[in-house]
N, C-alpha and C positions, 0 to 999 in steps of 0.2 A: 050902289052897293060895289066895291070895288075886287073884283074876283080877281085882278094881276096884283094886288097888294102881297099877297103871302111870295106870292112866285119871283117878286123883284126885290123881298130880302133875301128869300132863297140865297136867288142867282147872285145879290151882292156879297155875301156870303160864301160860295164857291169861289167868285172871283177871287177875292182878299184870298184864300186858304192857297188857292193855286198861285196867286203872287208870292206871299209869304214862304210858303213850300220853297216855292223855286229861287227867290233869293237866299233862302236857309240852305238848301241841296249846292247851291254854289260856293257858299262861305264856307260850308264844311269839307267838300272837295277841295279848295283853295288851302285850307289848316289842314288836311290831312292825304294830301295828294302822297306822298312819300311810301306812306302805307298802301295806299292804292298802288302801287305801281307793285305790287306781288301778284295784283287783280287781274292781270291785264287778259283774261280770257275770259272773267266776266263782264270788263267793261266794255272787249268788243264787240257780245254781246246785247247787252245792255244799253249802250251809248251813254253814259249818264249826260253828259253836255246840252246833248238832243233834247234828251228828259227835259231836262231843267228849262231850257231855253223854252221848249213848248209850255210850260208852264206857268214862267214868268211874264212872254208875251200873251197868253190865253187868259190870265189872271190880270196885266195892267192892260189891258187894249179892252175886257171887258167890263173894270170899274169903270173907266172914262168912257164908252160907249152908251152904260146903261143909262148917266143921265142924259145924253141927247137922243137916244132914241127908245124905241119900245122895248122889252124882255127878251122876245125873241128873235127881233135882228140884233140886239147887241150882244147874242147868245149867238148869231151868224159871224158877225161880224168878227167877234174874238177867236173861235174856230177857223174863218179864212185868215187871220193875219196870224194865229201861230204855227198854221199848216204853211203860209206859207214862209215866214222866220225858219221851219225848219229845213225847207226844200233849200231854201238857200245856202243856209250854212252845209247841209251836204253838198250841194251843189259848188261850190265855191271854195268853202273854206276845207272841205275833206275831212270833217272831225269825223 
């Protein structure tokens, strides 16, 4: 019996959804950037570019890693990669 098969499918879905939401959010943000200029106070609190970057990196790395490693390791790698990418964006690009 393979007890991890359900977790792999669930994790694959999570990674895929995070990746798609991140990409979709970036596309919507670019298309409606003029409208969002009026919401500077809200953007300063939530930093949408950082949220989108975290979701995209988490989903993309998770999709790749799950095919090469165990489920728990893939999730850990995805979280570490997404956290590192977000940190680098904050540190060096001042987003």
